[in-house]
C-alpha positions as CSV (number, residue, x, y, z in Angstrom):
1,M,9.1,-0.2,-11.6
2,L,5.5,0.6,-11.0
3,A,3.2,1.5,-13.9
4,S,2.0,4.9,-14.5
5,P,-1.2,6.0,-12.7
6,D,-3.2,6.2,-16.1
7,V,-2.3,2.7,-17.0
8,C,-3.0,1.5,-13.5
9,A,-6.4,3.2,-13.5
10,A,-7.2,1.5,-16.8
11,A,-6.3,-1.8,-15.4
12,I,-8.3,-1.4,-12.2
13,R,-11.4,-0.4,-14.3
14,A,-10.9,-3.5,-16.5
15,S,-10.9,-5.6,-13.3
16,D,-14.1,-4.1,-12.0
17,V,-15.9,-4.9,-15.3
18,S,-14.7,-8.4,-15.5
19,E,-16.1,-9.1,-12.0
20,K,-19.5,-7.2,-12.5
21,D,-20.4,-7.3,-16.1
22,P,-22.9,-10.2,-16.9
23,I,-21.3,-10.6,-20.4
24,C,-18.1,-12.0,-18.6
25,K,-20.1,-15.0,-17.3
26,T,-20.2,-16.5,-20.8
27,P,-17.2,-18.6,-21.6
28,L,-15.6,-17.5,-24.8
29,L,-12.4,-19.5,-25.3
30,E,-11.4,-23.0,-24.2
31,T,-8.6,-25.3,-24.7
32,V,-9.0,-28.9,-24.1
33,A,-6.1,-31.3,-23.5
34,L,-4.3,-29.1,-26.1
35,G,-0.9,-30.4,-27.4
36,K,1.5,-29.5,-30.2
37,D,4.5,-31.3,-31.6
38,F,7.1,-30.2,-34.2
39,R,9.3,-32.5,-36.3
40,L,13.0,-31.7,-36.0
41,G,14.9,-33.9,-38.6
42,T,13.8,-37.4,-37.9
43,R,12.3,-37.0,-34.5
44,E,9.1,-35.4,-33.1
45,V,9.5,-32.8,-30.3
46,R,6.7,-32.3,-27.9
47,I,6.3,-28.6,-27.3
48,L,3.0,-28.2,-25.5
49,E,1.2,-30.9,-23.6
50,N,-2.3,-31.0,-21.9
51,I,-3.0,-27.2,-22.0
52,N,-6.5,-26.7,-20.4
53,L,-7.7,-23.1,-20.1
54,K,-11.0,-21.3,-20.0
55,M,-11.7,-17.6,-20.5
56,K,-14.7,-15.5,-19.9
57,S,-15.9,-13.0,-22.5
58,G,-14.3,-9.6,-21.8
59,E,-11.4,-11.1,-19.8
60,L,-7.7,-9.9,-19.9
61,L,-5.3,-12.8,-19.7
62,T,-1.5,-13.0,-19.9
63,L,0.5,-16.0,-20.9
64,L,3.8,-15.8,-19.0
65,G,6.8,-18.1,-19.6
66,K,10.5,-18.3,-20.3
67,S,11.7,-17.6,-23.9
68,G,11.3,-20.6,-26.0
69,C,8.6,-22.4,-23.8
70,G,6.0,-22.2,-26.6
71,K,3.9,-19.1,-25.7
72,S,3.8,-17.9,-29.3
73,T,3.0,-21.4,-30.5
74,L,0.0,-21.4,-28.1
75,L,-1.1,-18.1,-29.3
76,S,-1.0,-19.3,-33.0
77,L,-3.1,-22.2,-31.9
78,L,-5.7,-20.0,-30.4
79,A,-5.7,-17.9,-33.5
80,G,-6.2,-21.0,-35.7
81,M,-2.9,-20.4,-37.5
82,E,-1.5,-23.7,-36.2
83,T,-3.1,-27.1,-36.1
84,P,-3.1,-29.0,-32.8
85,S,-1.4,-32.4,-32.6
86,R,-3.8,-33.4,-29.8
87,G,-6.9,-31.8,-28.1
88,E,-8.7,-28.7,-29.5
89,V,-9.3,-25.0,-29.2
90,R,-12.9,-23.9,-28.9
91,V,-14.3,-20.5,-29.3
92,E,-17.9,-20.2,-28.0
93,G,-18.1,-24.0,-28.0
94,I,-17.1,-24.4,-31.7
95,S,-13.8,-26.1,-32.5
96,V,-11.3,-23.8,-34.1
97,K,-10.3,-25.1,-37.6
98,G,-8.5,-22.0,-39.0
99,P,-8.2,-18.3,-38.9
100,H,-11.4,-16.2,-38.4
101,P,-12.1,-12.4,-38.5
102,S,-13.6,-12.7,-35.0
103,R,-9.9,-13.4,-33.8
104,S,-7.3,-10.6,-34.5
105,I,-3.6,-11.1,-33.7
106,L,-0.8,-8.5,-33.4
107,F,2.8,-9.5,-33.5
108,Q,5.9,-8.0,-31.9
109,K,6.9,-6.4,-35.2
110,P,4.4,-4.4,-37.4
111,T,3.0,-6.4,-40.3
112,L,1.9,-3.8,-42.8
113,L,1.8,-4.4,-46.7
114,P,4.4,-1.9,-47.9
115,W,2.7,-1.2,-51.3
116,L,-0.5,0.0,-49.5
117,T,-1.0,3.3,-47.6
118,V,-1.8,3.5,-43.9
119,E,-5.6,3.8,-44.7
120,E,-5.5,1.0,-47.3
121,N,-3.7,-1.3,-44.9
122,I,-6.2,-0.6,-42.1
123,V,-9.3,-1.4,-44.3
124,F,-7.6,-4.2,-46.3
125,G,-9.0,-7.1,-44.2
126,A,-12.5,-5.5,-44.0
127,K,-12.7,-5.3,-47.8
128,L,-11.6,-8.9,-48.1
129,R,-14.4,-10.0,-45.9
130,G,-17.0,-7.8,-47.6
131,D,-17.4,-5.7,-44.5
132,T,-17.8,-2.5,-46.4
133,E,-20.8,-0.9,-44.7
134,D,-19.9,2.6,-43.5
135,L,-16.3,1.5,-44.0
136,K,-14.8,4.9,-44.7
137,E,-16.5,6.6,-41.7
138,R,-15.4,3.7,-39.4
139,A,-11.9,3.8,-40.7
140,E,-11.7,7.5,-40.2
141,Q,-12.9,7.2,-36.6
142,I,-10.4,4.4,-35.9
143,I,-7.5,6.4,-37.5
144,E,-8.4,9.4,-35.3
145,G,-8.5,7.1,-32.3
146,V,-4.9,5.9,-32.9
147,E,-3.7,9.4,-33.6
148,L,-2.9,8.8,-37.2
149,S,-5.1,11.5,-38.7
150,G,-3.1,13.4,-41.5
151,F,-0.8,10.3,-42.1
152,E,-3.5,8.2,-44.0
153,K,-1.8,8.4,-47.3
154,L,1.7,7.6,-46.2
155,F,3.2,4.2,-47.1
156,P,4.7,2.0,-44.3
157,P,8.4,2.8,-45.1
158,K,7.7,6.3,-44.3
159,L,6.3,5.5,-40.8
160,S,8.0,5.6,-37.5
161,L,7.9,2.3,-35.5
162,G,5.2,3.8,-33.2
163,M,3.0,4.8,-36.1
164,A,3.3,1.4,-37.7
165,H,2.3,-0.2,-34.5
166,R,-0.8,2.0,-34.3
167,A,-1.7,1.3,-37.8
168,C,-1.7,-2.4,-37.0
169,L,-3.8,-1.9,-33.8
170,A,-6.2,0.2,-35.9
171,R,-6.5,-2.7,-38.4
172,A,-7.2,-5.2,-35.8
173,L,-9.8,-3.0,-33.9
174,L,-11.6,-2.2,-37.2
175,A,-12.6,-5.9,-37.3
176,K,-14.4,-5.7,-34.0
177,P,-12.8,-8.9,-32.8
178,K,-14.2,-11.0,-30.1
179,L,-10.7,-12.2,-29.3
180,L,-7.6,-10.0,-29.7
181,L,-4.2,-11.9,-29.4
182,L,-1.1,-9.9,-28.6
183,D,2.2,-11.7,-29.3
184,E,4.7,-9.6,-27.2
185,T,3.3,-6.6,-29.0
186,F,4.7,-4.1,-26.6
187,A,8.2,-5.8,-26.2
188,S,10.2,-3.8,-28.9
189,V,8.7,-0.3,-28.1
190,D,9.9,2.4,-25.7
191,F,8.0,3.4,-22.5
192,I,6.2,6.4,-24.0
193,L,5.0,4.4,-27.1
194,K,3.9,1.5,-24.8
195,E,1.9,3.9,-22.7
196,S,0.2,5.3,-25.8
197,L,-0.7,1.9,-27.3
198,C,-2.0,0.6,-23.9
199,K,-4.2,3.7,-23.5
200,T,-5.7,3.2,-27.0
201,L,-6.1,-0.5,-26.4
202,M,-7.9,0.0,-23.1
203,E,-10.1,2.7,-24.5
204,A,-11.2,0.3,-27.2
205,W,-11.7,-2.6,-24.7
206,H,-13.9,-0.4,-22.5
207,S,-16.1,0.4,-25.7
208,D,-16.3,-3.1,-27.1
209,R,-15.5,-5.5,-24.3
210,F,-13.5,-8.0,-26.4
211,T,-11.3,-10.7,-24.8
212,V,-7.6,-10.2,-24.8
213,V,-4.7,-12.7,-24.5
214,L,-1.3,-11.2,-24.2
215,V,1.9,-13.3,-24.5
216,T,4.8,-11.8,-22.5
217,H,7.8,-12.7,-20.4
218,N,7.4,-9.4,-18.7
219,I,5.9,-9.7,-15.2
220,E,5.1,-6.0,-15.1
221,D,2.7,-6.5,-18.0
222,A,0.9,-9.3,-16.2
223,L,0.6,-7.2,-13.0
224,V,-0.8,-4.0,-14.7
225,F,-2.6,-5.4,-17.7
226,A,-4.4,-8.6,-16.9
227,D,-7.1,-10.1,-14.8
228,R,-5.2,-13.5,-14.6
229,A,-1.6,-14.7,-15.4
230,V,-1.1,-18.2,-16.8
231,I,2.4,-19.5,-15.9
232,L,3.7,-21.8,-18.5
233,G,6.7,-24.1,-18.1
234,G,8.2,-27.6,-18.0
235,K,9.3,-29.8,-20.8
236,P,7.0,-30.3,-22.6
237,T,5.3,-27.0,-21.6
238,T,2.2,-27.3,-19.5
239,V,0.2,-24.8,-17.3
240,K,2.1,-24.6,-14.0
241,G,-0.2,-22.1,-12.3
242,L,-3.0,-19.5,-12.6
243,I,-2.4,-16.3,-10.6
244,D,-5.2,-13.7,-10.0
245,T,-3.7,-10.3,-10.8
246,S,-7.0,-8.4,-11.0
247,S,-7.0,-6.7,-7.6
248,D,-4.8,-4.5,-5.5
249,R,-2.9,-3.0,-8.6
250,C,-0.8,0.1,-7.9
251,T,-0.7,-0.6,-4.1
252,S,1.9,-2.2,-1.8
253,D,0.3,-5.6,-2.5
254,L,1.8,-5.3,-6.0
255,A,5.1,-6.6,-4.6
256,S,3.6,-9.7,-3.1
257,L,2.0,-10.5,-6.5
258,R,5.2,-9.9,-8.2
259,S,6.9,-12.4,-5.7
260,E,4.3,-14.9,-6.2
261,I,4.8,-14.9,-10.1
262,T,8.6,-14.8,-9.7
263,G,8.2,-17.8,-7.3
264,S,6.2,-19.8,-9.8
265,F,9.0,-19.6,-12.2
266,G,11.2,-21.3,-9.8
267,N,9.0,-24.4,-10.3
268,V,8.9,-24.4,-14.1
């Protein structure tokens, strides 16, 4: 199934910027010999091993791999929510030691505080950080951007799934992150909602040029959304390949890219 013209156009524009915008020449994110183990009973299980990646500022990257290969674990390491067993994650050359407001993460299921309204959820993190300058005006602008105007005073149990996802996206974008991490954020939503979320995300990306990492097992997401696809596989999981997906979207060459990615999974 090919993506819609709107989403394809957004992806092509993203590709153009990542090639031409000088800001993209500055490395933003790097993993160096990154590894992660988990203890299961009395034994250590090696999940990730020797993950070496570099990302430019403003790049759109997908992490592609089979279920259970450690994609979400890698994303948690990038966010600073997990501690590496070996190696390190660097953001702008500085080793990541924990979560930071410059890195926002969105999960597959919405994570809103049920005792706060939509508006209160969106500004919650900003208030904790002391980022209160023009906060009301900024929040109103973001709320309008994600089409939640008029629903600001509702509590999460009253929201549809789509509205809850948009509220989470608004909260993340309000932080003006340098790095936005998406953990299969679009996996549990229908096609129409996915289109809406992607459109909102790409509009914000074109405005602020943050870097995006999307975890997915959906090849179509990699083809439409990203500049590069990282193929993860093996036991323990390592980087099996890097595929440039930035050009020729929405053309007949889309089929050859799909075949290339599918073929990569035959070797993981």
